[in-house]
PyMOL Python script that loads the backbone (N, CA, C, O; Angstrom):
from pymol import cmd

cmd.read_pdbstr("""\
ATOM      1  N   MET A   1       4.505 -10.542  10.028  1.00  0.00           N
ATOM      2  CA  MET A   1       3.528 -10.343   9.732  1.00  0.00           C
ATOM      3  C   MET A   1       2.621 -11.085  10.059  1.00  0.00           C
ATOM      4  O   MET A   1       2.807 -12.222   9.625  1.00  0.00           O
ATOM      5  N   LEU A   2       1.825 -10.984  10.560  1.00  0.00           N
ATOM      6  CA  LEU A   2       0.360 -12.448  11.196  1.00  0.00           C
ATOM      7  C   LEU A   2      -0.947 -11.774  10.215  1.00  0.00           C
ATOM      8  O   LEU A   2      -1.382 -10.626  10.123  1.00  0.00           O
ATOM      9  N   VAL A   3      -1.315 -13.021   9.574  1.00  0.00           N
ATOM     10  CA  VAL A   3      -2.337 -12.703   8.455  1.00  0.00           C
ATOM     11  C   VAL A   3      -3.470 -14.161   9.339  1.00  0.00           C
ATOM     12  O   VAL A   3      -3.119 -15.269   9.744  1.00  0.00           O
ATOM     13  N   ARG A   4      -4.848 -13.489   9.349  1.00  0.00           N
ATOM     14  CA  ARG A   4      -6.111 -14.241   9.256  1.00  0.00           C
ATOM     15  C   ARG A   4      -7.039 -14.357   8.052  1.00  0.00           C
ATOM     16  O   ARG A   4      -7.626 -13.369   7.611  1.00  0.00           O
ATOM     17  N   VAL A   5      -7.185 -15.770   7.440  1.00  0.00           N
ATOM     18  CA  VAL A   5      -8.526 -14.280   6.122  1.00  0.00           C
ATOM     19  C   VAL A   5      -9.577 -15.816   5.861  1.00  0.00           C
ATOM     20  O   VAL A   5      -9.089 -16.900   5.543  1.00  0.00           O
ATOM     21  N   GLY A   6     -10.392 -15.682   5.982  1.00  0.00           N
ATOM     22  CA  GLY A   6     -11.631 -16.406   5.414  1.00  0.00           C
ATOM     23  C   GLY A   6     -11.002 -18.251   5.427  1.00  0.00           C
ATOM     24  O   GLY A   6      -9.872 -18.732   5.353  1.00  0.00           O
ATOM     25  N   LYS A   7     -11.996 -18.687   5.522  1.00  0.00           N
ATOM     26  CA  LYS A   7     -11.670 -20.377   5.398  1.00  0.00           C
ATOM     27  C   LYS A   7     -11.459 -20.587   4.013  1.00  0.00           C
ATOM     28  O   LYS A   7     -10.386 -21.093   3.688  1.00  0.00           O
ATOM     29  N   GLN A   8     -12.080 -20.365   3.355  1.00  0.00           N
ATOM     30  CA  GLN A   8     -12.247 -20.385   1.510  1.00  0.00           C
ATOM     31  C   GLN A   8     -11.060 -19.447   1.160  1.00  0.00           C
ATOM     32  O   GLN A   8     -11.030 -19.450  -0.071  1.00  0.00           O
ATOM     33  N   ASP A   9      -9.988 -18.582   1.659  1.00  0.00           N
ATOM     34  CA  ASP A   9      -8.977 -18.396   0.897  1.00  0.00           C
ATOM     35  C   ASP A   9      -7.972 -18.701   1.541  1.00  0.00           C
ATOM     36  O   ASP A   9      -7.043 -17.995   1.149  1.00  0.00           O
ATOM     37  N   LYS A  10      -7.500 -19.729   2.728  1.00  0.00           N
ATOM     38  CA  LYS A  10      -6.627 -20.637   2.998  1.00  0.00           C
ATOM     39  C   LYS A  10      -4.939 -20.859   1.985  1.00  0.00           C
ATOM     40  O   LYS A  10      -3.824 -20.338   1.979  1.00  0.00           O
ATOM     41  N   GLY A  11      -5.685 -21.978   1.226  1.00  0.00           N
ATOM     42  CA  GLY A  11      -5.045 -22.623   0.256  1.00  0.00           C
ATOM     43  C   GLY A  11      -4.549 -21.539  -0.665  1.00  0.00           C
ATOM     44  O   GLY A  11      -3.477 -21.691  -1.251  1.00  0.00           O
ATOM     45  N   ALA A  12      -5.430 -20.221  -0.855  1.00  0.00           N
ATOM     46  CA  ALA A  12      -4.926 -19.600  -2.598  1.00  0.00           C
ATOM     47  C   ALA A  12      -4.125 -19.125  -1.964  1.00  0.00           C
ATOM     48  O   ALA A  12      -2.973 -19.220  -2.390  1.00  0.00           O
ATOM     49  N   LEU A  13      -4.352 -18.424  -0.707  1.00  0.00           N
ATOM     50  CA  LEU A  13      -3.439 -17.585  -0.003  1.00  0.00           C
ATOM     51  C   LEU A  13      -2.169 -18.299  -0.097  1.00  0.00           C
ATOM     52  O   LEU A  13      -1.333 -18.065  -0.970  1.00  0.00           O
ATOM     53  N   GLU A  14      -2.043 -19.174   0.820  1.00  0.00           N
ATOM     54  CA  GLU A  14      -0.418 -19.951   0.774  1.00  0.00           C
ATOM     55  C   GLU A  14      -0.117 -19.921  -0.604  1.00  0.00           C
ATOM     56  O   GLU A  14       0.751 -19.103  -0.907  1.00  0.00           O
ATOM     57  N   GLU A  15      -0.633 -20.640  -1.587  1.00  0.00           N
ATOM     58  CA  GLU A  15       0.474 -21.010  -2.753  1.00  0.00           C
ATOM     59  C   GLU A  15       0.378 -19.822  -3.581  1.00  0.00           C
ATOM     60  O   GLU A  15       0.746 -20.124  -4.716  1.00  0.00           O
ATOM     61  N   TRP A  16      -0.050 -18.264  -3.484  1.00  0.00           N
ATOM     62  CA  TRP A  16       0.112 -16.982  -3.706  1.00  0.00           C
ATOM     63  C   TRP A  16       1.204 -16.626  -3.212  1.00  0.00           C
ATOM     64  O   TRP A  16       1.994 -16.285  -4.093  1.00  0.00           O
ATOM     65  N   LEU A  17       1.780 -16.521  -1.739  1.00  0.00           N
ATOM     66  CA  LEU A  17       2.599 -16.087  -0.939  1.00  0.00           C
ATOM     67  C   LEU A  17       3.921 -16.797  -1.093  1.00  0.00           C
ATOM     68  O   LEU A  17       5.019 -16.250  -0.992  1.00  0.00           O
ATOM     69  N   LEU A  18       3.622 -18.544  -1.443  1.00  0.00           N
ATOM     70  CA  LEU A  18       4.785 -19.182  -1.539  1.00  0.00           C
ATOM     71  C   LEU A  18       5.583 -18.683  -3.082  1.00  0.00           C
ATOM     72  O   LEU A  18       6.790 -18.862  -3.245  1.00  0.00           O
ATOM     73  N   ALA A  19       4.739 -18.079  -4.086  1.00  0.00           N
ATOM     74  CA  ALA A  19       4.840 -18.066  -5.193  1.00  0.00           C
ATOM     75  C   ALA A  19       5.784 -16.520  -5.397  1.00  0.00           C
ATOM     76  O   ALA A  19       6.807 -16.298  -6.044  1.00  0.00           O
ATOM     77  N   LEU A  20       4.941 -15.639  -4.554  1.00  0.00           N
ATOM     78  CA  LEU A  20       5.616 -14.490  -4.194  1.00  0.00           C
ATOM     79  C   LEU A  20       6.967 -14.288  -4.016  1.00  0.00           C
ATOM     80  O   LEU A  20       7.555 -14.739  -3.033  1.00  0.00           O
ATOM     81  N   HIS A  21       7.819 -13.291  -5.367  1.00  0.00           N
ATOM     82  CA  HIS A  21       9.275 -13.077  -4.762  1.00  0.00           C
ATOM     83  C   HIS A  21       9.808 -12.315  -3.297  1.00  0.00           C
ATOM     84  O   HIS A  21      10.825 -12.382  -2.607  1.00  0.00           O
ATOM     85  N   GLY A  22       8.585 -11.597  -3.248  1.00  0.00           N
ATOM     86  CA  GLY A  22       9.040 -10.754  -1.917  1.00  0.00           C
ATOM     87  C   GLY A  22       9.194 -11.462  -0.207  1.00  0.00           C
ATOM     88  O   GLY A  22       9.737 -11.179   0.861  1.00  0.00           O
ATOM     89  N   THR A  23       8.372 -12.481  -0.770  1.00  0.00           N
ATOM     90  CA  THR A  23       8.004 -13.530   0.481  1.00  0.00           C
ATOM     91  C   THR A  23       9.332 -14.391   1.138  1.00  0.00           C
ATOM     92  O   THR A  23       9.594 -15.509   0.695  1.00  0.00           O
ATOM     93  N   ASN A  24       9.939 -13.933   1.953  1.00  0.00           N
ATOM     94  CA  ASN A  24      11.377 -14.540   3.074  1.00  0.00           C
ATOM     95  C   ASN A  24      10.973 -15.987   3.861  1.00  0.00           C
ATOM     96  O   ASN A  24      11.712 -16.972   3.849  1.00  0.00           O
ATOM     97  N   GLN A  25       9.833 -15.939   4.457  1.00  0.00           N
ATOM     98  CA  GLN A  25       9.913 -16.743   5.328  1.00  0.00           C
ATOM     99  C   GLN A  25       7.559 -16.900   5.512  1.00  0.00           C
ATOM    100  O   GLN A  25       6.660 -16.078   5.689  1.00  0.00           O
ATOM    101  N   LEU A  26       7.634 -18.624   5.297  1.00  0.00           N
ATOM    102  CA  LEU A  26       6.244 -18.093   5.613  1.00  0.00           C
ATOM    103  C   LEU A  26       5.592 -19.650   6.378  1.00  0.00           C
ATOM    104  O   LEU A  26       5.611 -20.821   5.998  1.00  0.00           O
ATOM    105  N   TYR A  27       5.041 -18.968   7.610  1.00  0.00           N
ATOM    106  CA  TYR A  27       4.909 -20.242   8.511  1.00  0.00           C
ATOM    107  C   TYR A  27       3.596 -20.907   8.388  1.00  0.00           C
ATOM    108  O   TYR A  27       3.353 -20.811   7.185  1.00  0.00           O
ATOM    109  N   ARG A  28       2.672 -21.490   8.914  1.00  0.00           N
ATOM    110  CA  ARG A  28       1.374 -21.521   8.933  1.00  0.00           C
ATOM    111  C   ARG A  28       1.329 -22.059  10.596  1.00  0.00           C
ATOM    112  O   ARG A  28       1.703 -23.188  10.915  1.00  0.00           O
ATOM    113  N   ILE A  29       0.841 -21.116  11.512  1.00  0.00           N
ATOM    114  CA  ILE A  29       0.323 -21.139  12.908  1.00  0.00           C
ATOM    115  C   ILE A  29      -0.837 -20.986  13.645  1.00  0.00           C
ATOM    116  O   ILE A  29      -1.804 -20.834  12.899  1.00  0.00           O
ATOM    117  N   ASN A  30      -1.052 -20.973  14.556  1.00  0.00           N
ATOM    118  CA  ASN A  30      -2.166 -21.463  15.280  1.00  0.00           C
ATOM    119  C   ASN A  30      -3.288 -19.911  16.170  1.00  0.00           C
ATOM    120  O   ASN A  30      -3.480 -18.719  15.930  1.00  0.00           O
ATOM    121  N   ASN A  31      -3.579 -20.560  16.846  1.00  0.00           N
ATOM    122  CA  ASN A  31      -3.814 -19.173  18.262  1.00  0.00           C
ATOM    123  C   ASN A  31      -4.449 -18.055  17.542  1.00  0.00           C
ATOM    124  O   ASN A  31      -3.990 -16.944  17.806  1.00  0.00           O
ATOM    125  N   GLY A  32      -5.426 -18.119  16.674  1.00  0.00           N
ATOM    126  CA  GLY A  32      -6.017 -17.163  15.914  1.00  0.00           C
ATOM    127  C   GLY A  32      -5.477 -16.348  14.824  1.00  0.00           C
ATOM    128  O   GLY A  32      -5.599 -15.176  14.468  1.00  0.00           O
ATOM    129  N   TRP A  33      -4.796 -17.444  14.395  1.00  0.00           N
ATOM    130  CA  TRP A  33      -3.860 -16.920  13.153  1.00  0.00           C
ATOM    131  C   TRP A  33      -3.799 -17.818  12.362  1.00  0.00           C
ATOM    132  O   TRP A  33      -3.796 -18.908  12.933  1.00  0.00           O
ATOM    133  N   ASP A  34      -3.716 -17.915  10.653  1.00  0.00           N
ATOM    134  CA  ASP A  34      -3.295 -19.009   9.282  1.00  0.00           C
ATOM    135  C   ASP A  34      -2.256 -18.769   9.635  1.00  0.00           C
ATOM    136  O   ASP A  34      -1.823 -19.533  10.498  1.00  0.00           O
ATOM    137  N   PHE A  35      -1.067 -17.296   9.043  1.00  0.00           N
ATOM    138  CA  PHE A  35      -0.125 -17.573   8.768  1.00  0.00           C
ATOM    139  C   PHE A  35       0.537 -16.340   9.164  1.00  0.00           C
ATOM    140  O   PHE A  35      -0.069 -15.282   9.337  1.00  0.00           O
ATOM    141  N   MET A  36       2.287 -16.555   9.358  1.00  0.00           N
ATOM    142  CA  MET A  36       2.764 -15.511   9.794  1.00  0.00           C
ATOM    143  C   MET A  36       4.152 -15.809   8.625  1.00  0.00           C
ATOM    144  O   MET A  36       4.539 -16.917   8.255  1.00  0.00           O
ATOM    145  N   LEU A  37       4.480 -15.023   8.387  1.00  0.00           N
ATOM    146  CA  LEU A  37       5.176 -14.601   7.202  1.00  0.00           C
ATOM    147  C   LEU A  37       6.407 -13.185   7.281  1.00  0.00           C
ATOM    148  O   LEU A  37       5.971 -12.034   7.305  1.00  0.00           O
ATOM    149  N   ASP A  38       7.747 -13.425   7.312  1.00  0.00           N
ATOM    150  CA  ASP A  38       8.336 -12.162   6.430  1.00  0.00           C
ATOM    151  C   ASP A  38       8.385 -11.755   5.221  1.00  0.00           C
ATOM    152  O   ASP A  38       8.649 -12.604   4.369  1.00  0.00           O
ATOM    153  N   VAL A  39       8.161 -10.438   4.821  1.00  0.00           N
ATOM    154  CA  VAL A  39       8.465 -10.378   3.599  1.00  0.00           C
ATOM    155  C   VAL A  39       9.928  -8.865   3.494  1.00  0.00           C
ATOM    156  O   VAL A  39      10.433  -8.049   4.265  1.00  0.00           O
ATOM    157  N   VAL A  40      10.025  -9.183   2.342  1.00  0.00           N
ATOM    158  CA  VAL A  40      11.289  -7.978   2.052  1.00  0.00           C
ATOM    159  C   VAL A  40      10.363  -7.049   1.248  1.00  0.00           C
ATOM    160  O   VAL A  40       9.274  -7.594   1.067  1.00  0.00           O
ATOM    161  N   CYS A  41      10.428  -6.094   0.828  1.00  0.00           N
ATOM    162  CA  CYS A  41      10.130  -5.005   0.456  1.00  0.00           C
ATOM    163  C   CYS A  41      11.200  -3.674  -0.055  1.00  0.00           C
ATOM    164  O   CYS A  41      12.045  -3.413   0.801  1.00  0.00           O
ATOM    165  N   LYS A  42      11.264  -2.897  -1.200  1.00  0.00           N
ATOM    166  CA  LYS A  42      12.208  -2.232  -1.356  1.00  0.00           C
ATOM    167  C   LYS A  42      12.169  -1.055  -0.211  1.00  0.00           C
ATOM    168  O   LYS A  42      13.134  -0.488   0.302  1.00  0.00           O
ATOM    169  N   ASP A  43      11.173  -0.911  -0.034  1.00  0.00           N
ATOM    170  CA  ASP A  43      10.607   0.723   0.699  1.00  0.00           C
ATOM    171  C   ASP A  43       9.150   0.531   0.864  1.00  0.00           C
ATOM    172  O   ASP A  43       8.373  -0.135   0.180  1.00  0.00           O
ATOM    173  N   ILE A  44       8.948   1.233   1.883  1.00  0.00           N
ATOM    174  CA  ILE A  44       7.820   1.700   2.832  1.00  0.00           C
ATOM    175  C   ILE A  44       6.376   1.361   1.877  1.00  0.00           C
ATOM    176  O   ILE A  44       5.394   0.697   2.207  1.00  0.00           O
ATOM    177  N   ARG A  45       6.700   2.196   0.378  1.00  0.00           N
ATOM    178  CA  ARG A  45       5.613   2.743  -0.529  1.00  0.00           C
ATOM    179  C   ARG A  45       4.991   1.236  -1.157  1.00  0.00           C
ATOM    180  O   ARG A  45       3.857   0.758  -1.118  1.00  0.00           O
ATOM    181  N   ARG A  46       6.232   0.754  -1.726  1.00  0.00           N
ATOM    182  CA  ARG A  46       5.608  -0.819  -2.407  1.00  0.00           C
ATOM    183  C   ARG A  46       5.063  -1.662  -1.404  1.00  0.00           C
ATOM    184  O   ARG A  46       3.974  -2.189  -1.631  1.00  0.00           O
ATOM    185  N   LEU A  47       5.863  -1.949   0.064  1.00  0.00           N
ATOM    186  CA  LEU A  47       5.157  -2.754   1.028  1.00  0.00           C
ATOM    187  C   LEU A  47       3.465  -2.235   1.349  1.00  0.00           C
ATOM    188  O   LEU A  47       2.733  -2.888   2.094  1.00  0.00           O
ATOM    189  N   GLU A  48       3.016  -0.952   0.643  1.00  0.00           N
ATOM    190  CA  GLU A  48       1.732  -0.631   1.089  1.00  0.00           C
ATOM    191  C   GLU A  48       0.712  -0.919   0.215  1.00  0.00           C
ATOM    192  O   GLU A  48      -0.509  -0.926   0.366  1.00  0.00           O
ATOM    193  N   GLU A  49       1.563  -1.202  -0.915  1.00  0.00           N
ATOM    194  CA  GLU A  49       0.896  -1.357  -2.534  1.00  0.00           C
ATOM    195  C   GLU A  49       0.351  -2.882  -2.618  1.00  0.00           C
ATOM    196  O   GLU A  49      -0.661  -3.243  -3.219  1.00  0.00           O
ATOM    197  N   TRP A  50       1.603  -4.020  -1.587  1.00  0.00           N
ATOM    198  CA  TRP A  50       1.443  -5.303  -2.096  1.00  0.00           C
ATOM    199  C   TRP A  50       0.246  -5.519  -0.592  1.00  0.00           C
ATOM    200  O   TRP A  50      -0.274  -6.620  -0.408  1.00  0.00           O
ATOM    201  N   LEU A  51       0.025  -4.623   0.120  1.00  0.00           N
ATOM    202  CA  LEU A  51      -0.673  -4.879   1.275  1.00  0.00           C
ATOM    203  C   LEU A  51      -2.275  -4.558   0.873  1.00  0.00           C
ATOM    204  O   LEU A  51      -3.205  -5.290   1.212  1.00  0.00           O
ATOM    205  N   ASP A  52      -2.391  -3.577   0.247  1.00  0.00           N
ATOM    206  CA  ASP A  52      -3.623  -3.498  -0.512  1.00  0.00           C
ATOM    207  C   ASP A  52      -3.530  -4.088  -1.202  1.00  0.00           C
ATOM    208  O   ASP A  52      -4.239  -4.840  -0.533  1.00  0.00           O
ATOM    209  N   LEU A  53      -3.248  -4.870  -2.413  1.00  0.00           N
ATOM    210  CA  LEU A  53      -3.465  -5.910  -3.199  1.00  0.00           C
ATOM    211  C   LEU A  53      -3.968  -7.458  -2.597  1.00  0.00           C
ATOM    212  O   LEU A  53      -4.829  -8.269  -2.940  1.00  0.00           O
ATOM    213  N   LEU A  54      -2.644  -7.372  -1.204  1.00  0.00           N
ATOM    214  CA  LEU A  54      -3.439  -8.906  -0.317  1.00  0.00           C
ATOM    215  C   LEU A  54      -4.707  -9.045  -0.004  1.00  0.00           C
ATOM    216  O   LEU A  54      -5.305 -10.121   0.001  1.00  0.00           O
ATOM    217  N   GLU A  55      -5.390  -7.470   0.395  1.00  0.00           N
ATOM    218  CA  GLU A  55      -6.410  -7.772   1.107  1.00  0.00           C
ATOM    219  C   GLU A  55      -7.489  -7.223   0.020  1.00  0.00           C
ATOM    220  O   GLU A  55      -8.660  -7.042   0.356  1.00  0.00           O
ATOM    221  N   ARG A  56      -7.073  -6.991  -1.181  1.00  0.00           N
ATOM    222  CA  ARG A  56      -8.448  -6.878  -2.279  1.00  0.00           C
ATOM    223  C   ARG A  56      -8.441  -8.376  -2.640  1.00  0.00           C
ATOM    224  O   ARG A  56      -9.566  -8.872  -2.600  1.00  0.00           O
ATOM    225  N   LYS A  57      -7.254  -9.380  -3.049  1.00  0.00           N
ATOM    226  CA  LYS A  57      -7.361 -10.263  -3.695  1.00  0.00           C
ATOM    227  C   LYS A  57      -7.527 -11.627  -2.744  1.00  0.00           C
ATOM    228  O   LYS A  57      -7.509 -12.759  -3.227  1.00  0.00           O
ATOM    229  N   PHE A  58      -7.729 -11.284  -0.984  1.00  0.00           N
ATOM    230  CA  PHE A  58      -8.394 -12.296  -0.327  1.00  0.00           C
ATOM    231  C   PHE A  58      -9.009 -12.023   0.686  1.00  0.00           C
ATOM    232  O   PHE A  58      -8.512 -10.948   1.022  1.00  0.00           O
ATOM    233  N   SER A  59      -9.923 -12.330   1.557  1.00  0.00           N
ATOM    234  CA  SER A  59     -10.561 -12.411   2.660  1.00  0.00           C
ATOM    235  C   SER A  59     -10.310 -12.139   4.128  1.00  0.00           C
ATOM    236  O   SER A  59     -10.738 -12.608   5.182  1.00  0.00           O
ATOM    237  N   VAL A  60      -9.085 -10.804   3.635  1.00  0.00           N
ATOM    238  CA  VAL A  60      -8.744 -11.139   5.063  1.00  0.00           C
ATOM    239  C   VAL A  60      -9.267 -10.412   6.280  1.00  0.00           C
ATOM    240  O   VAL A  60      -9.407  -9.194   6.389  1.00  0.00           O
ATOM    241  N   LYS A  61      -9.573 -11.478   7.306  1.00  0.00           N
ATOM    242  CA  LYS A  61     -10.310 -11.074   8.914  1.00  0.00           C
ATOM    243  C   LYS A  61      -9.321 -10.051   9.352  1.00  0.00           C
ATOM    244  O   LYS A  61      -9.720  -8.888   9.426  1.00  0.00           O
ATOM    245  N   THR A  62      -8.191 -10.302   9.628  1.00  0.00           N
ATOM    246  CA  THR A  62      -7.129  -9.585  10.736  1.00  0.00           C
ATOM    247  C   THR A  62      -5.886  -9.707  10.163  1.00  0.00           C
ATOM    248  O   THR A  62      -5.709 -10.439   9.190  1.00  0.00           O
ATOM    249  N   MET A  63      -4.924  -9.001  10.718  1.00  0.00           N
ATOM    250  CA  MET A  63      -3.460  -8.855   9.327  1.00  0.00           C
ATOM    251  C   MET A  63      -3.028  -7.863  10.756  1.00  0.00           C
ATOM    252  O   MET A  63      -3.826  -7.018  11.160  1.00  0.00           O
ATOM    253  N   GLN A  64      -1.495  -8.114  11.538  1.00  0.00           N
ATOM    254  CA  GLN A  64      -0.761  -7.204  12.445  1.00  0.00           C
ATOM    255  C   GLN A  64       0.546  -7.121  11.437  1.00  0.00           C
ATOM    256  O   GLN A  64       1.095  -8.145  11.030  1.00  0.00           O
ATOM    257  N   VAL A  65       1.013  -5.713  11.057  1.00  0.00           N
ATOM    258  CA  VAL A  65       1.949  -5.749  10.656  1.00  0.00           C
ATOM    259  C   VAL A  65       2.887  -4.939  11.442  1.00  0.00           C
ATOM    260  O   VAL A  65       2.682  -3.912  12.090  1.00  0.00           O
ATOM    261  N   HIS A  66       4.389  -5.889  11.172  1.00  0.00           N
ATOM    262  CA  HIS A  66       5.378  -5.569  12.467  1.00  0.00           C
ATOM    263  C   HIS A  66       6.579  -5.078  11.913  1.00  0.00           C
ATOM    264  O   HIS A  66       7.248  -5.868  11.247  1.00  0.00           O
ATOM    265  N   TYR A  67       6.958  -3.971  12.059  1.00  0.00           N
ATOM    266  CA  TYR A  67       8.518  -3.439  11.361  1.00  0.00           C
ATOM    267  C   TYR A  67      10.033  -4.044  12.100  1.00  0.00           C
ATOM    268  O   TYR A  67      10.419  -3.750  13.231  1.00  0.00           O
ATOM    269  N   VAL A  68      10.448  -4.579  11.524  1.00  0.00           N
ATOM    270  CA  VAL A  68      11.854  -4.955  11.901  1.00  0.00           C
ATOM    271  C   VAL A  68      12.810  -3.856  11.948  1.00  0.00           C
ATOM    272  O   VAL A  68      13.364  -3.523  10.900  1.00  0.00           O
ATOM    273  N   ILE A  69      13.134  -3.102  13.315  1.00  0.00           N
ATOM    274  CA  ILE A  69      14.091  -2.395  13.512  1.00  0.00           C
ATOM    275  C   ILE A  69      15.722  -2.496  13.925  1.00  0.00           C
ATOM    276  O   ILE A  69      16.620  -1.658  13.853  1.00  0.00           O
ATOM    277  N   ASP A  70      15.710  -3.628  14.301  1.00  0.00           N
ATOM    278  CA  ASP A  70      17.168  -4.151  15.002  1.00  0.00           C
ATOM    279  C   ASP A  70      16.886  -5.494  14.717  1.00  0.00           C
ATOM    280  O   ASP A  70      15.853  -6.089  15.025  1.00  0.00           O
ATOM    281  N   GLU A  71      18.262  -6.133  13.860  1.00  0.00           N
ATOM    282  CA  GLU A  71      18.460  -7.143  13.857  1.00  0.00           C
ATOM    283  C   GLU A  71      19.343  -7.716  15.208  1.00  0.00           C
ATOM    284  O   GLU A  71      20.471  -7.284  15.443  1.00  0.00           O
ATOM    285  N   LEU A  72      18.737  -8.655  15.989  1.00  0.00           N
ATOM    286  CA  LEU A  72      19.364  -8.607  17.170  1.00  0.00           C
ATOM    287  C   LEU A  72      20.225 -10.148  17.003  1.00  0.00           C
ATOM    288  O   LEU A  72      21.368 -10.163  17.461  1.00  0.00           O
ATOM    289  N   SER A  73      19.720 -11.351  16.397  1.00  0.00           N
ATOM    290  CA  SER A  73      20.135 -11.857  16.009  1.00  0.00           C
ATOM    291  C   SER A  73      19.671 -13.071  14.887  1.00  0.00           C
ATOM    292  O   SER A  73      18.477 -13.031  14.590  1.00  0.00           O
ATOM    293  N   CYS A  74      20.051 -13.571  14.582  1.00  0.00           N
ATOM    294  CA  CYS A  74      19.306 -14.356  13.108  1.00  0.00           C
ATOM    295  C   CYS A  74      20.306 -15.698  12.784  1.00  0.00           C
ATOM    296  O   CYS A  74      21.535 -15.757  12.826  1.00  0.00           O
ATOM    297  N   GLU A  75      19.381 -16.680  12.469  1.00  0.00           N
ATOM    298  CA  GLU A  75      19.418 -17.858  12.985  1.00  0.00           C
ATOM    299  C   GLU A  75      21.048 -18.404  13.978  1.00  0.00           C
ATOM    300  O   GLU A  75      22.113 -18.980  13.754  1.00  0.00           O
ATOM    301  N   GLY A  76      20.458 -17.885  14.896  1.00  0.00           N
ATOM    302  CA  GLY A  76      21.403 -17.953  16.098  1.00  0.00           C
ATOM    303  C   GLY A  76      21.335 -19.018  16.936  1.00  0.00           C
ATOM    304  O   GLY A  76      21.744 -18.823  18.080  1.00  0.00           O
ATOM    305  N   PHE A  77      20.909 -20.126  16.649  1.00  0.00           N
ATOM    306  CA  PHE A  77      19.985 -21.182  17.718  1.00  0.00           C
ATOM    307  C   PHE A  77      21.180 -21.580  18.389  1.00  0.00           C
ATOM    308  O   PHE A  77      22.283 -21.891  17.938  1.00  0.00           O
ATOM    309  N   ARG A  78      20.688 -21.501  19.708  1.00  0.00           N
ATOM    310  CA  ARG A  78      21.704 -22.146  20.533  1.00  0.00           C
ATOM    311  C   ARG A  78      21.213 -22.962  21.443  1.00  0.00           C
ATOM    312  O   ARG A  78      20.178 -22.583  21.992  1.00  0.00           O
ATOM    313  N   LEU A  79      21.854 -24.412  21.896  1.00  0.00           N
ATOM    314  CA  LEU A  79      21.584 -25.398  22.867  1.00  0.00           C
ATOM    315  C   LEU A  79      21.876 -25.092  23.980  1.00  0.00           C
ATOM    316  O   LEU A  79      22.904 -24.492  24.291  1.00  0.00           O
ATOM    317  N   PRO A  80      20.485 -25.690  25.183  1.00  0.00           N
ATOM    318  CA  PRO A  80      20.671 -24.774  26.235  1.00  0.00           C
ATOM    319  C   PRO A  80      22.490 -25.647  26.797  1.00  0.00           C
ATOM    320  O   PRO A  80      23.116 -26.455  26.111  1.00  0.00           O
ATOM    321  N   PRO A  81      22.902 -25.109  28.198  1.00  0.00           N
ATOM    322  CA  PRO A  81      23.907 -25.483  29.168  1.00  0.00           C
ATOM    323  C   PRO A  81      23.644 -27.164  29.100  1.00  0.00           C
ATOM    324  O   PRO A  81      22.624 -27.588  28.557  1.00  0.00           O
ATOM    325  N   ALA A  82      24.267 -27.734  29.469  1.00  0.00           N
ATOM    326  CA  ALA A  82      24.370 -28.887  29.207  1.00  0.00           C
ATOM    327  C   ALA A  82      24.276 -29.492  31.207  1.00  0.00           C
ATOM    328  O   ALA A  82      24.344 -30.687  31.495  1.00  0.00           O
TER     329      ALA A  82
END
""", "prot")
cmd.dss("prot")
cmd.show_as("cartoon", "prot")
cmd.util.cbc("prot")
cmd.orient("prot")
């Protein structure tokens, strides 16, 4: 998920996401976005409820939600050949 919020909400959103049990990974990023995060929810209904709460609590300017279809590699960092 990619999220951009109003400047006044960046710190509060970061704290909220860090305290949330479903937040798996959280990154502060650039190029028009504030955060990139990986969220784990039990099902789509709970995710939609969570997204609604996020939009009610914070001044969300833009948000993109992407669903993982297949995990092709996880923590599979490879060094380039020498």
